[in-house]
C-alpha positions as CSV (number, residue, x, y, z in Angstrom):
1,X,22.0,-4.8,-17.6
2,X,22.9,-2.8,-14.6
3,X,23.0,-4.1,-11.1
4,X,19.9,-2.1,-10.2
5,X,18.0,-3.8,-13.1
6,X,19.1,-7.2,-11.7
7,X,17.7,-6.5,-8.3
8,X,14.5,-4.9,-9.5
9,X,11.5,-6.5,-7.9
10,X,7.8,-5.7,-7.9
11,X,6.7,-3.3,-5.1
12,X,3.5,-3.4,-3.2
13,X,2.3,-0.3,-1.4
14,X,0.2,-1.4,1.6
15,X,-2.2,1.0,3.2
16,X,-3.4,-0.1,6.6
17,X,-4.2,0.9,10.2
18,X,-1.8,1.9,12.9
19,X,-4.2,-0.1,15.1
20,X,-4.5,-3.9,15.2
21,X,-8.3,-3.7,15.4
22,X,-10.5,-5.5,17.9
23,X,-10.3,-8.9,16.2
24,X,-7.1,-11.0,15.7
25,X,-8.2,-11.7,12.1
26,X,-6.8,-8.4,10.9
27,X,-3.3,-9.0,12.3
28,X,-3.4,-12.5,10.9
29,X,-4.3,-11.1,7.5
30,X,-1.3,-8.7,7.7
31,X,1.0,-11.6,8.4
32,X,-0.5,-13.7,5.7
33,X,0.0,-11.0,3.2
34,X,3.6,-10.6,4.1
35,X,4.2,-14.3,3.7
36,X,2.6,-14.2,0.2
37,X,4.8,-11.2,-0.7
38,X,7.9,-13.2,0.4
39,X,6.9,-16.2,-1.6
40,X,6.5,-14.1,-4.7
41,X,9.5,-11.9,-4.3
42,X,7.5,-8.7,-3.8
43,X,8.9,-5.8,-1.8
44,X,6.9,-3.5,0.5
45,X,6.6,0.2,0.7
46,X,4.4,1.6,3.4
47,X,3.7,4.4,5.8
48,X,6.6,3.6,8.1
49,X,4.5,2.8,11.2
50,X,5.8,0.3,13.8
51,X,2.5,-0.5,15.5
52,X,-0.8,-2.0,14.5
53,X,-1.2,-3.6,11.1
54,X,1.5,-1.4,9.7
55,X,4.1,-2.8,12.1
56,X,2.9,-6.3,11.7
57,X,3.2,-6.5,7.9
58,X,6.6,-4.8,8.0
59,X,8.0,-7.0,10.8
60,X,6.8,-10.2,9.2
61,X,8.2,-9.4,5.8
62,X,11.6,-8.3,7.2
63,X,11.8,-11.6,9.2
64,X,11.3,-13.5,6.0
65,X,12.9,-11.5,3.2
66,X,15.3,-9.3,5.1
67,X,15.5,-5.5,5.8
68,X,16.1,-4.7,2.1
69,X,12.5,-5.9,1.3
70,X,10.8,-3.1,3.3
71,X,10.8,0.7,3.0
72,X,8.8,2.8,5.4
73,X,8.2,6.4,4.5
74,X,7.0,8.5,7.4
75,X,6.3,12.3,7.8
76,X,8.4,13.9,10.4
77,X,5.5,15.0,12.7
78,X,4.4,11.3,13.0
79,X,7.8,9.9,14.1
80,X,7.2,10.7,17.7
81,X,4.3,8.3,17.8
82,X,6.5,5.5,16.6
83,X,9.9,5.5,18.4
84,X,11.9,7.7,20.8
85,X,13.6,10.5,18.9
86,X,15.6,13.7,19.6
87,X,13.1,16.5,20.0
88,X,15.8,18.9,18.7
89,X,16.0,17.0,15.4
90,X,12.5,16.1,14.0
91,X,14.1,14.1,11.2
92,X,15.8,11.7,13.6
93,X,14.3,8.3,14.6
94,X,15.1,5.1,16.4
95,X,13.2,2.7,14.1
96,X,15.3,-0.5,14.0
97,X,16.2,-1.3,10.4
98,X,16.8,-5.0,11.3
99,X,13.2,-5.2,12.5
100,X,11.2,-2.8,10.2
101,X,13.5,-2.3,7.2
102,X,14.7,1.0,5.9
103,X,12.9,4.2,7.1
104,X,12.8,7.5,5.3
105,X,11.5,10.6,7.1
106,X,9.9,13.2,4.8
107,X,8.4,16.6,5.4
108,X,4.7,15.9,4.9
109,X,1.9,13.5,3.8
110,X,1.9,14.5,0.2
111,X,5.6,13.8,-0.1
112,X,5.1,10.4,1.4
113,X,2.3,9.4,-0.9
114,X,4.2,10.6,-4.0
115,X,7.3,8.6,-3.0
116,X,5.3,5.5,-2.3
117,X,3.5,5.7,-5.6
118,X,6.8,6.2,-7.5
119,X,8.3,3.1,-6.0
120,X,5.3,1.0,-7.0
121,X,5.4,2.4,-10.6
122,X,9.2,1.9,-10.9
123,X,8.8,-1.7,-9.5
124,X,6.8,-2.6,-12.6
125,X,4.5,-5.6,-13.2
126,X,3.5,-7.7,-10.2
127,X,3.3,-4.7,-7.8
128,X,0.5,-2.3,-7.0
129,X,-1.5,-0.9,-4.2
130,X,-3.5,-2.8,-1.6
131,X,-5.6,-1.7,1.4
132,X,-5.8,-3.9,4.5
133,X,-8.2,-2.8,7.2
134,X,-7.7,0.8,8.5
135,X,-9.3,4.1,9.4
136,X,-9.6,7.5,7.8
137,X,-6.0,7.6,6.5
138,X,-6.2,4.2,4.9
139,X,-9.4,5.0,3.1
140,X,-8.1,8.4,2.0
141,X,-4.9,6.8,0.5
142,X,-6.9,4.1,-1.2
143,X,-9.3,6.5,-2.8
144,X,-6.4,8.7,-4.0
145,X,-4.6,6.0,-5.8
146,X,-7.9,4.7,-7.2
147,X,-8.6,8.2,-8.6
148,X,-5.1,8.4,-9.9
149,X,-5.7,5.2,-11.8
150,X,-8.9,6.6,-13.3
151,X,-7.1,9.8,-14.4
152,X,-4.2,7.9,-16.0
153,X,-1.6,9.1,-13.5
154,X,-0.6,5.5,-13.0
155,X,-1.8,2.2,-14.4
156,X,-0.9,-0.1,-11.4
157,X,-3.4,-2.5,-9.8
158,X,-5.6,-1.2,-6.9
159,X,-6.8,-4.0,-4.5
160,X,-9.0,-4.1,-1.4
161,X,-8.1,-6.9,0.9
162,X,-11.5,-7.4,2.4
163,X,-10.8,-9.1,5.7
164,X,-13.8,-10.4,7.5
165,X,-16.1,-8.2,5.5
166,X,-14.4,-5.0,6.7
167,X,-14.7,-3.3,3.3
168,X,-18.2,-4.5,2.4
169,X,-19.6,-1.0,2.8
170,X,-17.0,0.5,0.4
171,X,-17.7,-2.2,-2.2
172,X,-21.4,-1.5,-1.9
173,X,-20.8,2.2,-2.2
174,X,-19.0,1.7,-5.5
175,X,-22.0,-0.3,-6.8
176,X,-24.3,2.4,-5.6
177,X,-22.2,5.1,-7.3
178,X,-22.3,3.2,-10.6
179,X,-26.1,2.8,-10.3
180,X,-26.5,6.5,-9.5
181,X,-24.4,7.5,-12.4
182,X,-21.4,9.0,-10.5
183,X,-19.0,6.2,-11.6
184,X,-19.1,4.9,-15.1
185,X,-19.8,1.2,-15.4
186,X,-16.6,1.0,-17.5
187,X,-14.6,2.2,-14.4
188,X,-16.3,0.0,-11.8
189,X,-13.4,-2.4,-12.0
190,X,-10.6,0.0,-11.1
191,X,-10.9,-1.2,-7.5
192,X,-10.6,-5.0,-7.2
193,X,-11.6,-7.1,-4.1
194,X,-9.5,-9.9,-2.7
195,X,-10.7,-12.1,0.1
196,X,-7.3,-13.7,1.2
197,X,-3.6,-13.0,0.7
198,X,-3.2,-15.5,-2.2
199,X,-6.0,-13.7,-4.0
200,X,-4.3,-10.3,-3.4
201,X,-1.2,-11.5,-5.2
202,X,-3.2,-13.2,-7.9
203,X,-5.1,-9.9,-8.4
204,X,-1.9,-8.0,-8.9
205,X,-0.8,-10.5,-11.6
206,X,-4.1,-10.7,-13.4
207,X,-5.2,-7.0,-13.1
208,X,-6.7,-5.4,-16.2
209,X,-7.0,-1.7,-16.4
210,X,-10.6,-0.5,-16.7
211,X,-11.6,0.5,-20.3
212,X,-13.2,3.7,-19.1
213,X,-10.0,5.2,-17.7
214,X,-9.3,8.8,-18.8
215,X,-6.7,9.0,-21.6
216,X,-4.8,11.9,-20.0
217,X,-1.2,12.9,-20.1
218,X,0.5,13.9,-16.9
219,X,3.9,15.4,-16.2
220,X,5.8,12.6,-14.4
221,X,8.9,14.6,-13.6
């Protein structure tokens, strides 16, 4: 066994807002999720933000598990919203690794999402994708990995951490889409709801892929 095999750990990709929201329950949920990840030896890959829920989950996990447990992947145009950087070098950043873990700057959103998904897949069982509360970007990322699961691009768990009913509308939409015939009943379970941090981790461990997923072959290179 190689040293990389020995240090391999499940990886959770967390989608969440760069805002903390108007209620403290969302930041508390981010901290709770990080604590559960620490207890279960799960690493974090996320969008590299240092503010809002993004910053909270990263800071909390680094404080518990150390910088090696967190990898932020951020597109170059967004770096200026996070930390001071050299305007002559868009790939530079001043994101403190001791606080936020490793940060990788990439060229665009598509590259970021592909890299995050690859880390989750390579991390193996116990990892997956979870959405905390967030806005347009969080919903878009969540729906993309849900679609990828349906198409067979990946087979990792997809979980909605439904804090204070934040995702109730989305969960109802899935039910409506099934009723209206736009999502097969056999694919309704691709997206799993969790109501607290412990349930998120349990869902990752107990996740069963939906029987209606498309049996397609994709080039993974």
